[in-house]
N, C-alpha and C positions, 0 to 999 in steps of 0.2 A: 487822281493818279490814273494814268492810262493803263489799260490792260496790258499785262506783260512787263510793265516797268519795274525794275528792281526796287525792293523795299529798303528802308533804312534812311539813307541820306537823300533819296529822291533824285540822285544824279547818276547818269550812266558813267561807267568806268571809261577813262580815256584810252584810246587806242595806242598801242605801243608806238613810240617814235620810229620812223624809218630813217636810217642813217645812210647818207651818201658818202661812201669812202673817199671819193674824189674831193668832195667839199671839205671833209675833215683834213685831208692832206694839204689842201690849199690854204686852210686856216693856220697851218703851222708856219712859224717864222723861219725855221731852219730848212735849208735845201734838202729835199728828199727825192731820190730817184731809184728806179729799178733797172738792173742790168740783166739781160737774158743770158742763156748758156753760151751764146756766141760773143759775149762781151759787147753787146749793143744796147743802147738805150731802149728800154721798153715802156717806161712811163716816168713822168716828172711832175712834181707839184709846182705851184706858182713861184715859190721861193727859189727852186732850182732853175727855173727859166730865167729869173733875174740874175742868179749867180753866174750862169753861163752866157748871159746876154743873148739868149736865143729862145725861140718859142718851142713848145713841146712838139708840134707837127714837124718842125725843121730838124729836131734832134732824134725823135723816135725812129729806130731802125739804123741809125748811124753808129759806127764803132766808137767806143769811148776814147780810143787812141786818136781818133780824128779830131777830137775836141780838147782833150787834155794831153799835155806833153807826154811822150812815150816813156820818159824816164821818171815820171811821178810815182811815188810809193802807192798812190791810189790803186794802180793796176795790180800791184802785188797783194794788197789787202783784199781786193775783190776776188782774186784767184784763191787766196788762202781761205776766205769764207766759203767759196764755192767748193773747194776740195775737201775741207774739213766738215762742212755742213753745220758750222756753228757761227759764233760772233767773234769778230776781232776789232780792236780799237787801237788807235794810235794818235798821240798828241804831236803837235809841231810839224805837220805835213804841209809842204808847199805844193799848191795846185796851180799850174800854169796852163792857161787856155788862150787860144788865139784872140778871142773877142773880149774875155773878161780880165785878162792880164794875170798878175801874180797875186794869189791869195794864200793866207796862212790859216789853216783850219785844224780841227780835230775830226777824225773820221771814225764812224761806227759802221761796219759792214756785216750784214747778217744774212745767212742763207734762209730762203723762204721754203719751209717744208711742203707747203701746199702747192708750190710752183717749182718743181724740180729743175735745177740748173740756174734758177734765178736768185739774184742777190739784191737786197735792199741796202741802200747807202744813205747815211745821214751825215751831213757836214755841219759842224758847229763852229762858226767863225768867231762869234763874240765870246763864247765860253773859253776857247783856247787862247784867245788874245789875253783874257784876264789871267788864265792859269800861267801862261808863259811869262807875262809881265810880273806876276807875283813871284814866280820861280827866279827870274833874273834879279828882281829887287832884293829877294832874300839873300841870294849869293853875293850881290854887290855889298849889301849891308855887312855880311860876315867878313868879306875881304877888307872893308874899310876899318872895321873893328880890329882885325888882325894887325894891320899896319900901325894903328894907333896904339895897340897894346904893347908892341915891341918897344916903341918910344917911351911910353909911360913906365914900363917896368924898369928901364935903364935910367931914365932921367928923374923920376919922381920917387921911386921906392927907397933907394939908398939914402938920399938926403932926408927923407921923412924919418927913417930909422935913427939918423943922427939927431934930429930935432927932438924925437921922443926920448932918446937917451940923455940928452942935455937937460931936458925938463925933469927927468927923474933924479939927476944929480942935484939940481937946484932945490928940489923938494926936500932934501935932507936937511938943508940949512935955512929954509925959508920960514917966514912967520906964518901964523895961521891964515891971515888974509892972502898972503902970496901963495901959500900952498894950494889954495882953491884955484888960483890961476894956473899953476903948474899942472894940477890935475886936469884942468880944462884942456891945456895943450896936449897932454898925453891922450886924453879921450878923443880929441879931434884927430890927432895923428893916427891913432888906432883905427878910427873910422875911415880915414883916407887910405890907409894901408890895406884895409879890408876891401875897399872898393877897387884899388889898383890890383890887388891879388885876384879879384874876380875878373877884371878886364884882362889880366895876364893870361887867363885860360885861352883867350882867343889867339894868342901868339904861338900856341903849340900847333904846328902844322904837320906833325908826324902822322902817318896813317894809323888809324885806330885798329885795335885788335878786335876782330869780329869772328863770330862762330854761331852755331845754331842756338837760338834763344826762344824759349816758350813765352810768347808775348802775354799769354793769359796769367802765367805765374808772375810776370812783371807787373801787370795791372792789379793783381790781387795784393801784391806787396805794396804798391802805391796806394791802393784803397785803404789798407790797414794803417799805413802811415798817416794818410790824410784824415781818416776818421778819428784818430787819436791826437790830431794836431790842427793843421790849417783848416780842415773841413769838419771839425767837431760839431755835431748837432745838425749837419746838413745831410739830407737824403742823397745817397749815391746809387743810381740805378745801373744795372749791367745788362748788356745785350751782346752776347758773344757767339761767334761761329765756332763750335767745338771741333770742327774738322780742319781748322786752320793749320797749315804746316808751320814749322819753326821759321822765325825771322832770322835773316843774316845780320847780326848786330852785336853790340857790346851791351851786356845786361846793365851794368852800372850807369852807363850813359843814357840808356833808354829809361831807366828809373828816374834819372835827373830830368829828362825832357818831360815825361808824363807827370811827374810830381809838380813841376813848374806850371804846367797847363792846368792841373787840378787846383793848385793853389790860386791861380788867377780866376778860375771858374768859381771857386768858393767865395772869393772876395766880391765877385760880381753878383752872386745870388744871395749873399747874406742879408742885404738890406731889403730884398724883395720876397724873402721866404720861398725861394725857388729850390730847384734841385739840379743835380749834375748827372749826366749819363756817360758811361764808358761803354764803347762798342767796338767790335771788330767784324770785318767781313772780307770775303775774297772777291776781288774785282778782276774778272777775267780779261786778258788782252790789253791792259794798259801798259804802254811803253813810252819811255822818255829818253831824250838824247843825253848822252854822257858829256858833261862840260869838257871842251877842249878836244873832242874826238868825234868821229862820225858814227860810232857804234851806238846802239840803243839797248837799254836794259828793261827787263820786265819788273814792274812794281805792283804786284797783285795783292799785297797785304795792306789793308786799310785799317788804321786805328783812329778812333774818333773820341774826342772829349768835347761834350756839348753842355751848355748851361742855359738856364732860362732867365738870365739876368737882363739888364736894360740894353745890352748891345754896346758896340764900340762906336764912339762919336765919329761922325762922317769925316771930319777934318783930320782924323788920326789914322784912318784905315790904310791909306797909301804908304804911310811911313811906320807902320806898326812894328816891323822887324828891324828898324833902324836903331842903332845904339842911342841910349839916353832919351828915348821917346817912351813916355809912360802916361797912363791915364790916372795913376795914383798920385796923391799929393806928395808923398814921401818916397815914391818909387825911384829906383836908380835907372830904369829903362834898359837894363842889360839882360833881363831874363829871357825875353823872346828873341833877342839877337843871338844869345847863346843857344837857344832851342833851334833856331834856323841853321846855325853852324853845325851843331851835332847831327841834325837830320841830313844836312848836306854831306857831312863826312861819312854817313851811312850809305850814300848814294841815293837817298830818298828825297821826297818833296813834301813840304808842308803848305797847306792852303787853309783859308778860313772863309766862312760866310757869317754875316752878322746883320741883325735888324733889331727893331724894338722889342722883339720877343726872345732874344738870346743870341748866343755866339757858338759856332761850331768850328772846331779845329780838326782837320783831317791830315793824318800823316800816312803817306804811301811809301812802303818799304819793300825791298827785295826778299825773296824767300831763300832759305839756306841751300836748298837743292840746286838752285840756279847757279850759284857761285861754284859749287862743287862740280857741276857739269861743265862749266866754262873752263875751270882749271884743268880738267881732264883732257880737253881738246888740244 
């Protein structure tokens, strides 16, 4: 051993890695750029160069309005982040540039405290395409079920009640062998009536009654119901943000939504000895377009139901919220379709991520104060 060499392993400690911030930014697949106090490009990563179809030397120093259409919400988000000194996000933004054409993205704009007046902007094209596609898919699924429910309720429910009543009358005079058949008719009629009754819920297009709801009380109620029923013996973990404001919602409907998700999670983890996690968090700055209008609403409250099950099969993910689509052998395929409808009726959005390690459902909802403020205007 040479004089002065550290004892022990006989190896010198490795020198700390020196990070090149430019190389790190260029390794990111999402476009990232910095805007200075004069709303000019100050720096761009490689993905941003590709996004705008122009090189960094050609863009640095140019006004963002020279590259992106002046009517784009991008400019308002940059100003908002600059003026507030924080972070703002928005989904469903159209960015039109002369060279890159029209792109649909989500935008995160954040003030940079160490660089006064500067704002960092991240564009997420693939993520928002997935979110918007899921959002539209869920809404279309709910609409298709609504139309079908109105027809089923009228054309199927009444004749089935007559069939069941006739079977009950025959049962009084039937032999033992025939009585088994009439009982079978009654049981099957009851099963179909129950199914039609559940589908009929989709036909109710009246506005739901909403008010301030403590989402943690809802989750606690759902947890107790699940532990004594559908999730008996399964560990349910909780991770809540105690400072969360009230949700603008309908308590009973939110219980129905979350209990359905917990039930599905319990069925997913039961065979794998996994667990379920219920979580809440505040997601600052998330805004989504209101269907049929140009306005946007804040959806800052996020409720998560996650499981450690085997995940959702690849071929079912695109149609998961469609009616009569189910991963269960005897499932009706109406649970998640109804969940999508109720969340949509709340003005919220539901999305999910899944892989071989589990599935996570996230519900984004408005807070009660937002509605009260809008009503006062």
